[in-house]
NUMI-905137 format. One record per residue: residue number from 1; residue in one letter; chain; z, x, y of N, C-alpha, C in turn. Coordinates in Angstrom, 1 decimal, padded with zeros to 4 digits. Last residue first. Example, Ala and Ser with C-alpha at 12.3 -4.5 7.8 and 13.67 -1.06 7.14 Angstrom:
2
PT,resi,resn,chain,npz,npx,npy,capz,capx,capy,cpz,cpx,cpy
PT,2,s,A,007.1,012.8,-002.2,007.1,013.7,-001.1,007.9,012.9,000.0
PT,1,a,A,007.8,013.2,-005.7,007.8,012.3,-004.5,007.8,013.2,-003.3
END
This chain:
67
PT,resi,resn,chain,npz,npx,npy,capz,capx,capy,cpz,cpx,cpy
PT,67,g,A,110.8,092.3,078.7,112.1,091.8,078.4,112.5,092.1,077.0
PT,66,g,A,108.8,092.8,081.6,109.0,092.9,080.2,110.4,092.3,079.9
PT,65,g,A,106.4,093.8,084.1,107.5,093.0,083.6,107.6,093.1,082.1
PT,64,i,A,105.7,096.6,085.9,105.3,095.9,084.7,106.6,095.1,084.3
PT,63,f,A,104.3,098.0,088.8,105.5,097.3,088.2,105.0,096.5,087.1
PT,62,q,A,102.9,101.2,089.3,102.7,099.8,089.0,104.0,099.2,088.4
PT,61,v,A,102.6,103.6,091.7,103.5,103.1,090.6,103.2,101.6,090.5
PT,60,i,A,100.8,106.3,092.8,100.8,104.8,092.8,101.6,104.4,091.5
PT,59,e,A,100.9,108.9,095.0,101.4,108.5,093.7,101.4,106.9,093.8
PT,58,i,A,099.0,111.2,096.9,099.4,109.8,096.7,099.8,109.6,095.2
PT,57,i,A,098.6,113.5,099.3,099.0,113.4,097.9,099.6,112.0,097.7
PT,56,d,A,096.0,114.6,101.5,097.1,113.7,101.2,097.3,113.7,099.7
PT,55,n,A,093.7,116.2,102.0,094.9,116.8,101.3,096.1,115.9,101.2
PT,54,n,A,092.6,114.3,104.7,092.4,115.4,103.8,093.7,116.0,103.3
PT,53,k,A,094.1,111.0,104.9,093.4,112.1,105.4,093.3,113.2,104.4
PT,52,l,A,094.1,107.4,105.3,094.3,108.6,104.4,093.5,109.8,105.0
PT,51,c,A,095.5,105.3,107.6,094.3,106.0,107.2,094.7,107.2,106.4
PT,50,k,A,097.3,102.5,107.7,097.4,103.9,107.4,096.1,104.5,106.8
PT,49,k,A,096.9,099.7,108.0,096.8,100.6,109.2,096.7,102.1,108.8
PT,48,k,A,097.3,098.5,105.6,096.0,098.2,106.3,095.8,099.2,107.4
PT,47,y,A,099.9,099.4,104.9,098.7,099.6,104.0,097.4,099.5,104.7
PT,46,e,A,102.2,098.7,106.3,101.3,099.8,106.8,100.1,100.1,106.0
PT,45,n,A,103.6,096.9,104.9,103.0,096.4,106.2,102.2,097.5,106.8
PT,44,q,A,104.6,098.3,102.7,103.4,097.5,102.5,102.8,097.0,103.8
PT,43,p,A,105.5,101.7,103.5,105.8,100.3,103.5,104.5,099.5,103.4
PT,42,l,A,105.4,104.4,101.3,104.6,103.8,102.4,104.9,102.3,102.4
PT,41,i,A,107.7,106.8,100.5,107.2,105.4,100.2,106.6,104.9,101.4
PT,40,k,A,106.8,110.2,100.5,107.6,109.1,101.1,106.9,107.8,100.8
PT,39,g,A,105.2,112.2,099.5,106.6,112.3,099.2,107.5,111.1,099.8
PT,38,n,A,102.6,111.5,100.3,103.2,112.8,100.7,104.7,112.8,100.6
PT,37,l,A,103.2,108.3,099.6,102.3,109.1,100.4,103.0,110.4,100.9
PT,36,e,A,103.4,106.0,097.2,104.1,107.1,097.7,103.1,108.0,098.4
PT,35,i,A,103.3,102.6,096.8,102.5,103.8,097.1,103.4,104.8,097.8
PT,34,a,A,103.8,100.2,094.2,104.4,101.0,095.3,103.5,102.2,095.5
PT,33,v,A,102.6,097.0,093.1,102.6,098.5,093.2,103.4,099.0,094.3
PT,32,k,A,102.2,094.3,093.2,102.7,094.9,092.0,102.7,096.4,091.9
PT,31,k,A,101.1,093.5,095.5,102.4,092.9,095.2,103.0,093.6,094.0
PT,30,r,A,098.6,094.5,095.5,099.5,095.1,096.3,101.0,094.6,096.1
PT,29,n,A,096.9,095.1,092.6,097.5,094.1,093.3,098.6,094.7,094.2
PT,28,l,A,093.9,097.1,092.4,095.3,097.0,092.2,095.9,095.9,093.1
PT,27,k,A,091.3,098.1,092.2,091.6,096.8,091.8,093.1,096.6,091.4
PT,26,y,A,090.5,100.5,093.4,091.1,100.6,092.1,091.6,099.2,091.5
PT,25,k,A,089.7,099.4,095.9,088.8,100.3,095.1,089.2,100.3,093.6
PT,24,k,A,092.0,098.2,096.9,090.8,097.4,096.5,089.9,098.2,095.6
PT,23,l,A,093.6,100.4,097.3,094.1,099.4,096.4,092.9,098.5,095.9
PT,22,m,A,092.1,101.7,099.3,092.3,102.4,098.0,092.8,101.3,096.9
PT,21,d,A,092.3,099.9,101.4,091.0,100.2,100.8,091.1,100.8,099.4
PT,20,q,A,095.1,100.3,101.9,094.5,099.0,101.5,093.2,099.1,100.8
PT,19,a,A,095.1,102.9,102.9,095.8,102.6,101.7,095.3,101.3,101.1
PT,18,t,A,091.7,103.5,104.2,093.1,103.1,104.3,093.7,103.0,102.9
PT,17,f,A,089.4,105.6,105.6,089.8,105.0,104.3,091.3,104.7,104.3
PT,16,n,A,088.3,107.0,107.7,088.9,105.7,107.9,089.2,104.9,106.7
PT,15,q,A,085.8,108.6,105.7,086.6,108.6,106.8,087.1,107.2,107.0
PT,14,k,A,085.9,108.4,102.0,085.2,108.4,103.3,086.2,108.4,104.5
PT,13,i,A,087.1,110.7,099.5,087.1,109.5,100.2,086.4,109.6,101.5
PT,12,a,A,087.3,112.1,096.3,086.8,112.2,097.7,086.8,110.8,098.3
PT,11,v,A,090.2,113.2,094.4,089.1,112.3,094.6,088.6,112.5,096.1
PT,10,k,A,092.1,114.6,091.8,091.4,114.8,093.1,090.3,113.8,093.2
PT,9,k,A,095.0,113.3,090.3,093.5,113.4,090.2,092.9,113.6,091.6
PT,8,g,A,097.7,112.7,090.6,097.3,114.0,090.0,095.8,114.2,089.9
PT,7,n,A,097.6,110.2,091.9,098.3,110.4,090.6,097.8,111.6,089.9
PT,6,i,A,095.2,111.5,093.9,095.8,110.2,093.5,096.3,110.3,092.1
PT,5,q,A,094.5,113.5,096.6,095.0,113.5,095.2,095.7,112.2,094.9
PT,4,i,A,091.5,113.8,098.6,092.9,113.5,098.4,093.3,113.6,096.9
PT,3,k,A,089.2,115.0,100.8,089.6,115.0,099.5,091.1,114.8,099.4
PT,2,a,A,086.8,113.4,102.9,088.0,114.1,102.8,088.4,114.0,101.3
PT,1,m,A,083.7,113.5,104.7,084.4,113.2,103.5,085.7,114.0,103.5
END
């Protein structure tokens, strides 16, 4: 198990847990979010490949339409 921080909250994750797995766990639409991993925006084409590791810091921003 590894511990990461998501939007300021510490959570435990299993090994080989990807950014895509995180979106599924929290029921987030990948088309409506941006993921910042350790201070850098993670490109969407890396969500399935990027395994999260111990002490990673993640910020998830959701896009909301309005007018």
